[in-house]
C-alpha positions in Angstrom: 173.8 23.8 167.3 172.3 24.7 163.9 174.2 27.7 162.3 172.2 30.8 162.4 171.8 32.5 159.0 173.8 35.8 158.8 171.8 39.3 158.7 173.1 42.9 158.8 172.4 45.4 161.2 169.0 46.9 160.7 166.6 49.2 162.3 164.4 46.7 163.8 167.1 45.5 166.0 167.6 49.3 167.3 165.8 50.1 170.5 165.8 53.9 171.6 164.0 54.6 175.0 160.8 54.4 174.7 158.6 57.9 174.9 155.7 58.0 177.1 153.5 60.8 178.7 154.3 60.7 182.5 150.8 58.9 183.4 151.8 55.9 181.0 155.4 55.8 182.2 154.2 55.8 186.1 151.5 53.4 185.3 154.1 51.1 183.4 156.3 51.2 186.9 153.5 50.5 188.9 152.0 47.7 187.1 155.5 46.2 186.7 156.0 46.7 190.5 152.6 45.8 191.7 150.6 44.2 189.2 147.3 46.0 187.8 145.2 44.3 190.7 147.7 46.0 193.1 148.0 49.4 191.9 145.2 52.0 192.9 144.3 55.0 190.8 145.4 57.1 194.0 148.8 55.5 193.9 149.1 56.3 190.0 147.7 60.4 190.7 150.4 60.1 193.5 153.1 59.0 191.2 152.4 61.3 188.3 151.8 64.4 190.9 148.5 65.1 190.1 144.9 64.9 191.7 142.9 62.0 191.1 140.0 63.9 188.9 143.1 65.2 186.9 144.2 61.9 185.9 140.6 61.1 184.7 140.9 63.9 182.6 143.7 62.0 180.7 142.4 58.9 180.9 139.1 57.3 181.6 140.0 55.0 184.2 142.9 52.8 185.2 142.1 50.0 182.6 142.3 52.8 179.6 146.4 53.3 180.9 146.8 49.5 180.7 145.2 49.4 177.0 147.3 52.3 175.7 150.5 50.6 177.3 149.4 47.1 175.5 148.6 48.6 172.2 151.6 50.7 172.0 153.6 47.6 172.7 152.1 45.1 170.3 152.2 47.6 167.5 155.7 48.3 168.1 156.4 44.6 168.1 154.4 43.9 164.9 156.1 47.0 162.9 159.4 45.6 164.1 158.9 41.5 162.9 157.5 43.1 159.5 160.7 45.1 159.1 162.8 42.1 160.1 160.8 39.7 157.6 161.4 42.2 154.8 165.0 42.5 155.4 165.3 38.6 155.1 164.6 39.0 151.3 163.3 36.1 149.8 165.1 33.3 151.7 162.7 31.4 154.3 165.3 30.5 156.7 166.5 33.8 156.8 163.1 35.6 157.0 161.9 33.1 160.1 165.3 33.8 161.7 164.9 37.7 161.6 161.6 37.5 162.7 162.1 35.5 165.9 165.3 37.6 166.6 163.0 40.8 166.5 160.3 39.2 168.9 163.0 37.9 171.4 164.9 41.3 171.4 161.7 43.0 172.4 160.9 40.8 174.9 164.2 41.9 176.3 164.8 45.5 175.6 161.1 46.0 176.2 160.8 43.7 179.3 158.6 45.4 181.2 156.2 46.2 178.7 156.4 42.7 177.2 155.5 41.2 180.9 152.2 43.6 180.7 150.7 40.3 178.5 150.1 38.7 181.7 147.6 41.4 182.5 145.3 41.1 179.9 143.1 38.8 182.0 142.2 42.1 183.8 140.7 43.9 180.5 137.0 44.2 179.7 135.7 41.6 176.9 135.7 44.5 174.3 139.3 45.9 175.1 140.3 41.8 175.4 138.9 40.9 172.3 140.7 44.1 170.6 144.2 42.7 171.9 143.7 39.6 171.1 143.0 40.3 167.4 146.4 42.4 167.4 148.1 39.6 168.9 146.5 37.2 166.3 148.4 39.2 163.9 151.7 38.0 165.3 150.6 34.4 165.4 149.4 34.6 161.7 152.7 36.0 160.8 154.6 33.0 162.7 152.4 30.6 160.9 152.9 32.1 157.7 157.0 31.8 158.2 156.5 28.3 159.5 154.6 27.4 156.4 156.8 28.8 154.1 159.9 27.0 155.4 158.0 23.7 155.3 156.8 24.4 151.9 160.6 25.2 150.5 161.7 21.9 152.4 164.2 23.7 154.9 161.8 23.0 157.9 160.4 19.9 159.0 157.0 20.2 161.1 154.4 17.6 161.8 151.8 20.1 163.2 152.3 23.9 162.2 150.0 25.5 164.4 151.1 23.6 167.9 154.5 24.2 166.9 153.9 27.8 166.2 152.0 28.2 169.7 155.4 26.5 171.3 157.5 29.1 169.5 155.2 32.2 170.7 154.7 30.5 174.2 158.6 30.2 174.8 159.3 33.7 173.2 156.7 34.9 175.8 158.4 33.4 178.9 161.3 35.5 178.6 159.5 38.7 180.0 158.8 36.5 183.4 162.8 36.1 183.8 164.7 38.0 182.1 166.7 40.9 183.9 168.0 44.2 181.7 170.9 44.3 184.3 171.6 40.4 184.2 174.2 38.5 183.2 173.1 37.9 179.5 172.5 41.1 177.2 169.6 40.7 175.0 171.6 40.1 171.7 173.2 37.1 173.4 169.3 35.7 174.5 168.3 36.1 171.1 171.0 34.4 169.4 170.2 31.4 171.8 166.7 31.3 171.6 166.4 31.6 167.7 169.0 28.6 167.5 166.2 26.6 169.5 163.5 27.9 167.6 165.2 26.6 164.3 165.7 23.2 166.1 162.2 23.2 166.9 161.1 23.8 163.2 163.3 21.0 162.0 166.0 23.1 160.6 169.3 21.6 159.6 172.1 23.7 158.5 174.1 22.8 155.2 177.3 20.8 156.0 180.3 22.7 154.5 182.0 19.5 154.1 179.4 17.7 151.9 180.2 19.0 148.1 177.8 20.6 145.7 175.7 18.2 143.6 
């Protein structure tokens, strides 16, 4: 297994509890338990302890709650990934490694929020397009990092766009099976998946027994 570059602890690795208002917190729980389609506005109002009209006073409809949760999740992820990349300095391997670690840590520490991505199909066309544009940012960041590694000669990739889709699809799938109280903590999952990601981009760690030229 490739040896992963070492990075110092950074803020992007820290995951404090998410502070959501009661409407969003209960919507997150309901969507996670029953799915967006299986959750009714009446159920959401009951969970919060308000009437349906009172809920509509704060959020236009059920979709508005989903939009708010998705926006909060994707923007937090993008900010973490940018910080992780910056923490990698000019080393293309460390920048990529930090980035992918940040993605996987997010998928595990924020598993309920990450799993909401499967509910995007229920958004209206306009809201879906807005969210897709934000998610595209993450794809372009990955594309830049893989391209940077290929240009530097540390990665070997024949098809960068397909490789990027495979990497992000692999990370996104974690939210479908990961359990926060399961046997493997987020840090271990991140270490293992980052090692897989490095193999996917064709990274070969330097042999410590090979003498320098």
